[in-house]
C-alpha positions as CSV (number, residue, x, y, z in Angstrom):
1,M,0.0,0.2,0.0
2,P,1.5,3.4,-0.9
3,E,2.9,5.3,2.1
4,N,0.4,8.3,1.7
5,I,-2.9,5.7,1.8
6,V,-4.1,5.2,4.9
7,S,-5.2,2.2,6.0
8,V,-8.5,1.9,8.0
9,R,-9.3,-1.5,9.0
10,L,-13.3,-2.3,10.0
11,E,-14.5,-4.2,13.2
12,I,-18.0,-4.1,12.8
13,R,-20.8,-6.4,13.2
14,D,-24.0,-4.3,12.0
15,Q,-24.3,-4.7,8.2
16,K,-25.4,-1.6,7.4
17,T,-23.2,0.6,9.7
18,R,-20.1,-1.7,7.7
19,M,-21.8,-0.5,4.4
20,D,-22.0,3.2,5.5
21,L,-18.6,3.5,6.8
22,E,-17.0,1.2,3.5
23,G,-18.7,4.3,1.7
24,I,-17.2,7.3,3.9
25,I,-14.0,5.8,3.8
26,S,-13.6,5.1,-0.2
27,A,-14.8,8.7,-0.8
28,T,-12.2,10.2,1.2
29,D,-9.5,11.2,-1.0
30,G,-6.7,9.1,0.6
31,F,-7.8,6.7,2.6
32,Q,-8.7,2.8,1.9
33,V,-10.7,-0.4,3.7
34,E,-8.1,-2.5,4.9
35,R,-9.4,-6.2,3.8
36,V,-6.7,-8.0,6.3
37,A,-8.3,-9.4,9.0
38,N,-5.4,-9.0,11.6
39,G,-2.5,-7.0,9.6
40,S,-1.0,-4.1,10.7
41,C,-3.0,-1.0,9.7
42,D,-3.7,3.1,10.5
43,L,-7.1,2.8,12.1
44,V,-9.4,0.7,13.2
45,I,-12.8,1.8,13.7
46,L,-14.8,-1.4,15.7
47,E,-18.5,-1.5,17.1
48,I,-19.4,-1.5,20.6
49,G,-22.3,-4.0,21.0
50,E,-24.4,-6.5,23.8
51,D,-20.5,-7.7,25.4
52,P,-18.9,-4.2,25.9
53,R,-16.5,-5.8,28.4
54,K,-15.1,-8.2,26.0
55,E,-15.2,-5.7,23.2
56,F,-13.1,-3.4,25.5
57,Q,-10.6,-5.9,25.6
58,L,-9.8,-6.4,22.1
59,V,-9.5,-2.3,22.4
60,H,-6.6,-2.8,25.3
61,A,-5.2,-5.6,23.3
62,L,-5.4,-3.7,19.7
63,H,-3.0,-1.2,21.3
64,T,-0.7,-2.7,23.1
65,S,-0.3,-4.7,20.0
66,G,1.6,-2.2,18.5
67,K,0.2,-2.9,14.9
68,V,-2.3,0.3,14.9
69,R,-1.6,3.8,15.7
70,E,-5.5,4.6,16.6
71,I,-8.8,3.1,17.3
72,F,-12.1,5.1,16.9
73,L,-15.6,3.3,18.3
74,T,-18.7,3.2,17.3
75,S,-22.0,1.9,19.0
76,S,-26.0,1.9,19.0
77,H,-25.8,2.4,23.0
78,L,-24.7,5.9,24.5
79,E,-24.7,5.2,28.1
80,P,-22.6,7.8,29.6
81,D,-20.3,5.0,31.1
82,L,-19.8,3.8,27.5
83,L,-18.1,7.0,26.8
84,I,-16.1,7.6,29.5
85,Q,-14.6,4.1,29.4
86,A,-14.2,4.8,25.6
87,L,-12.3,8.2,26.7
88,R,-10.0,5.9,29.6
89,T,-8.5,3.8,27.2
90,G,-7.6,6.6,25.0
91,V,-9.8,6.3,21.8
92,K,-10.1,9.3,19.7
93,E,-13.3,9.8,18.2
94,F,-16.8,8.0,19.4
95,F,-19.7,7.9,16.8
96,P,-23.7,7.1,17.7
97,Q,-25.5,5.6,15.2
98,P,-26.8,5.6,13.0
99,I,-23.7,6.9,11.6
100,E,-23.4,10.8,10.4
101,R,-21.0,11.0,6.9
102,E,-19.5,14.7,8.1
103,E,-19.1,13.5,11.3
104,V,-16.8,10.4,9.9
105,R,-15.5,12.7,7.4
106,N,-14.4,15.1,9.8
107,A,-12.8,12.2,11.9
108,L,-10.5,10.9,9.0
109,L,-9.6,14.2,7.7
110,K,-8.2,15.1,11.5
111,F,-6.7,11.8,11.6
112,K,-4.8,12.1,8.3
113,E,-3.5,15.6,9.7
114,R,-2.1,14.0,13.1
115,R,-0.5,11.2,11.4
116,G,1.0,13.3,8.6
117,S,2.1,15.8,11.5
118,M,3.9,13.0,12.8
119,E,5.5,11.6,10.1
120,L,7.2,15.2,9.5
121,G,8.5,15.1,13.2
122,T,10.2,12.2,12.6
123,R,11.6,13.1,9.7
124,E,12.5,16.5,11.2
125,R,14.1,14.8,15.0
126,K,18.1,13.7,15.4
127,R,18.7,10.2,14.9
128,G,20.4,9.0,18.1
129,K,22.5,6.2,17.9
130,I,22.1,2.7,20.0
131,I,24.9,0.8,21.0
132,N,24.0,-2.8,22.5
133,I,25.9,-4.1,25.1
134,I,25.8,-7.9,25.1
135,G,27.3,-10.7,27.4
136,S,28.7,-13.9,25.8
137,K,28.1,-15.3,29.5
138,G,26.0,-13.7,32.2
139,G,28.3,-12.7,35.9
140,I,31.4,-11.2,33.2
141,G,30.7,-7.5,34.1
142,T,28.0,-6.7,31.1
143,T,25.1,-4.5,33.1
144,T,28.7,-2.7,35.1
145,I,30.3,-1.4,31.4
146,A,26.7,-0.5,30.3
147,V,26.6,2.0,33.0
148,N,29.4,3.5,33.3
149,L,29.7,4.0,29.9
150,A,26.6,5.7,29.2
151,T,27.2,7.8,32.5
152,S,30.6,8.5,30.9
153,L,29.5,9.6,27.5
154,I,27.4,12.2,29.4
155,D,30.4,12.9,31.6
156,S,32.1,13.8,28.8
157,A,32.9,18.0,27.2
158,N,30.0,16.7,24.7
159,S,27.6,16.3,27.2
160,P,25.1,14.4,25.2
161,S,21.8,13.0,26.7
162,V,21.7,9.2,27.1
163,V,19.4,6.8,28.0
164,L,19.9,3.9,29.1
165,I,17.8,0.7,29.0
166,D,17.4,-2.7,30.8
167,M,16.3,-5.4,28.7
168,N,17.4,-8.1,31.3
169,L,13.6,-9.9,31.6
170,L,13.4,-10.3,35.5
171,F,16.9,-10.2,36.3
172,G,17.9,-6.2,35.3
173,E,19.8,-4.7,37.9
174,I,20.4,-1.1,36.3
175,P,18.6,0.8,39.3
176,T,20.1,-1.5,42.0
177,F,23.8,-0.6,40.6
178,L,22.5,3.8,40.1
179,D,20.1,3.6,43.4
180,L,17.6,4.8,41.6
181,D,13.8,4.1,42.3
182,S,12.0,3.6,39.4
183,V,8.0,3.8,39.2
184,F,7.4,2.9,35.1
185,N,10.0,-0.2,33.4
186,W,9.3,-1.1,29.5
187,G,6.6,-3.8,29.9
188,E,4.9,-0.6,31.1
189,V,5.6,1.3,28.4
190,A,4.7,-1.5,25.6
191,R,1.2,-2.3,27.3
192,N,0.9,1.6,26.2
193,I,2.7,2.1,23.2
194,S,0.3,3.0,20.7
195,R,-0.5,6.3,23.0
196,V,3.5,6.5,23.7
197,D,4.9,9.8,22.0
198,S,8.2,11.3,23.4
199,T,6.7,13.9,25.6
200,Y,5.1,10.5,27.5
201,L,8.2,8.9,27.7
202,M,10.0,11.9,29.3
203,S,7.9,11.8,31.8
204,I,8.1,8.3,32.9
205,L,11.6,8.3,32.8
206,S,13.6,7.9,35.9
207,K,16.6,10.5,36.1
208,H,19.8,9.9,37.7
209,P,21.9,12.9,39.3
210,S,24.2,12.9,36.3
211,G,22.2,13.4,34.0
212,L,21.6,9.5,32.5
213,Y,17.8,8.6,31.6
214,V,16.9,5.0,32.5
215,L,14.4,2.9,31.9
216,P,14.5,-0.3,33.9
217,S,13.1,-3.7,33.0
218,P,10.2,-5.2,34.1
219,T,10.6,-6.6,37.8
220,G,8.6,-10.0,37.8
221,L,6.7,-12.4,35.6
222,D,4.1,-9.5,34.7
223,G,6.6,-8.0,32.1
224,A,7.0,-11.6,30.2
225,N,5.5,-11.6,26.8
226,V,4.7,-8.4,26.8
227,A,7.4,-6.7,24.5
228,T,7.4,-7.1,20.7
229,P,9.5,-7.2,18.5
230,E,7.4,-3.9,16.7
231,I,7.0,-2.1,19.9
232,L,10.5,-2.6,20.0
233,D,10.9,-0.5,16.5
234,R,8.5,1.9,18.0
235,L,9.8,2.7,21.4
236,L,14.1,2.7,20.0
237,G,11.9,4.7,17.3
238,L,10.8,7.5,20.0
239,L,14.2,7.5,21.9
240,R,16.6,8.1,19.0
241,G,14.8,10.9,18.3
242,V,14.8,12.3,21.3
243,F,18.3,11.7,22.6
244,D,21.7,11.3,21.2
245,F,23.0,8.5,22.6
246,I,20.5,4.7,23.3
247,V,22.7,2.1,25.5
248,I,20.9,-0.6,26.3
249,D,22.1,-3.5,28.6
250,G,21.0,-6.5,26.3
251,G,21.9,-9.6,28.6
252,N,23.3,-12.4,27.4
253,S,20.0,-14.2,25.2
254,I,18.6,-14.7,21.8
255,D,15.5,-13.9,21.3
256,N,12.7,-12.0,19.1
257,I,12.9,-8.8,20.8
258,S,16.7,-9.0,21.3
259,L,17.4,-10.1,17.2
260,K,14.7,-6.4,16.6
261,I,16.9,-4.9,18.6
262,L,20.7,-5.7,16.8
263,E,19.0,-5.2,13.7
264,M,18.9,-1.7,14.6
265,S,21.8,-1.0,16.2
266,D,24.3,0.9,15.3
267,I,27.2,-0.1,16.9
268,V,27.1,-3.8,19.1
269,L,29.6,-4.6,21.9
270,L,30.2,-8.0,22.8
271,I,31.5,-8.6,26.3
272,A,33.7,-11.5,27.1
273,I,36.3,-12.5,29.7
274,L,39.5,-14.7,28.9
275,S,37.9,-18.3,29.6
276,L,37.7,-21.0,27.4
277,P,33.4,-20.7,28.2
278,C,33.7,-17.0,27.1
279,L,35.4,-17.3,24.0
280,T,33.4,-20.2,22.4
281,N,30.1,-18.0,23.0
282,L,31.9,-15.2,21.8
283,K,32.5,-17.9,18.4
284,R,29.4,-18.8,18.7
285,L,27.5,-15.1,18.4
286,L,29.6,-14.0,16.0
287,W,28.8,-16.7,13.9
288,T,25.2,-16.7,14.5
289,F,25.5,-12.4,13.1
290,E,27.0,-13.7,10.2
291,K,24.2,-16.1,9.8
292,L,21.5,-13.2,10.3
293,G,23.7,-10.7,8.2
294,Y,23.4,-8.3,10.8
295,P,25.0,-6.2,12.7
296,Q,27.6,-5.8,10.5
297,R,31.5,-7.0,11.4
298,E,32.5,-3.2,11.3
299,N,30.1,-2.1,13.9
300,T,30.6,-5.1,16.2
301,K,33.3,-4.7,18.8
302,V,34.7,-7.6,21.1
303,I,35.2,-6.2,24.9
304,L,37.6,-7.9,27.1
305,S,36.5,-7.3,30.6
306,R,38.0,-8.3,33.9
307,Y,41.6,-8.6,31.8
308,D,44.5,-9.6,33.4
309,K,47.7,-9.9,31.8
310,K,49.0,-13.0,33.3
311,S,45.5,-15.1,32.3
312,L,46.5,-18.4,30.6
313,I,45.0,-16.9,27.2
314,S,47.2,-14.8,25.9
315,L,44.9,-12.0,23.1
316,K,46.9,-13.4,20.5
317,E,45.4,-16.5,21.2
318,A,41.9,-15.2,21.7
319,E,41.7,-13.3,18.8
320,E,43.1,-16.4,16.6
321,S,39.9,-18.3,18.0
322,I,37.2,-15.8,17.5
323,N,39.1,-15.1,14.3
324,Q,38.7,-11.7,15.3
325,K,40.9,-8.5,16.8
326,I,39.5,-7.7,20.0
327,F,38.9,-3.9,19.7
328,W,38.6,-2.7,24.1
329,L,40.5,-4.0,27.7
330,I,39.1,-3.0,30.4
331,P,41.4,-4.2,33.3
332,N,40.0,-6.5,36.6
333,D,39.5,-4.2,39.8
334,Y,37.7,-6.2,41.9
335,V,38.0,-3.4,44.8
336,A,36.4,-0.2,42.9
337,T,33.7,-2.3,40.2
338,M,32.4,-4.1,43.8
339,A,32.6,-0.6,46.1
340,S,30.3,0.8,42.9
341,I,28.1,-1.8,43.0
342,N,27.6,-1.9,46.8
343,Q,26.9,1.9,46.9
344,G,24.7,2.2,43.9
345,K,27.4,4.5,42.7
346,T,29.3,5.1,39.1
347,L,32.6,4.3,39.0
348,S,33.3,7.6,38.4
349,E,31.8,8.4,41.8
350,V,33.8,6.4,44.2
351,A,37.2,5.4,42.1
352,R,37.8,8.1,39.2
353,G,41.7,7.9,39.3
354,A,41.0,4.4,39.3
355,E,42.6,2.7,35.9
356,V,39.5,0.7,35.1
357,T,37.4,4.0,35.1
358,K,39.8,5.5,32.6
359,R,39.4,2.8,30.2
360,I,35.6,3.0,30.2
361,R,35.6,7.0,30.3
362,E,38.3,6.4,27.1
363,L,35.7,3.8,25.6
364,A,32.9,6.1,25.6
365,S,35.3,8.8,23.9
366,A,35.6,6.5,21.1
367,F,31.9,6.8,20.5
368,L,32.1,10.7,20.6
369,P,33.5,12.4,17.2
370,K,35.4,15.4,18.6
371,E,36.7,13.4,21.0
372,K,38.5,11.2,19.3
373,E,42.3,11.3,19.2
374,K,43.6,13.6,16.3
375,G,44.3,12.1,13.6
376,R,43.9,8.2,14.7
377,P,40.5,6.4,13.4
378,L,38.7,4.6,15.7
379,S,40.0,0.6,14.9
380,E,43.8,2.1,15.7
381,H,42.9,3.3,19.4
382,P,44.9,2.1,22.3
383,R,43.7,-1.4,23.9
């Protein structure tokens, strides 16, 4: 369907109402009735009949699916409770039956205008860079790097705007690492994605004293199976329009959600330590990326966490094992990192002069063009 055509799906039982609406939609320039029952569309017009509870459940399901921009309702019932419930669900228009032609036509034109304004705004906004941080194994410092990389970006001379997203379902620890009490999480955003815009998003993000914004993961099973690839696409698209950097603690699992994030990522940082299990997993991840066709190899950087020069596995052996150069080394400093985690503070706050803090700060500067070492490309930064 052409981009300038608005697709409308009708969930209408009453045949006369359906025929009236089809006639109005077909006669309105730039609109087309969508015949696919469960596909994505711009607008759904849904009839509330004899079972409002069931039909409002469908409204909620459509809202959270991420497949529909807006929902209009129509009904032959005009009870005040019905209208109030319609407003509470975020429905933009309510048409009494029998249908008034001009009322529907005007509502359609207003929708088209809203859609055009939203798309124009999206084109004119900035396009933030997504840095996706993935662990090749649990417990190797992935969250530590994600948190401190994000705050180091803010601490740079550029002072970019940064949001940190925790995509670890059930075991997300970012609020603990930053001593934040978060009211909202991305599970709640996902449930209301059709109503989410940049203003709403900014109102629910937690803000750290450093200036970092945080969107935590759900804290229990209520967050399971909420997000979909389409919802993540919408969420990350909105965040890209607001922030210079979107840093994602991607955990160490691969599923439909993490694949969508990988597809959208500008930079993927693969975290590993010099151990045989980690390097084996790392090799498998790189092989998987190659088979998928994304992310591109030049955008995939291997970071060694807890690096110790005395390790039994050398850097050369590790690089030969994964057939890729190691991009960055972050030294082992158990005392500083555990002090940081246990106090809910960043490394810069508890150990600003430590080598581990310095190396993460330098890693952050590698992604800020104005802070690169003079005349040296990113790939030549000292490890």
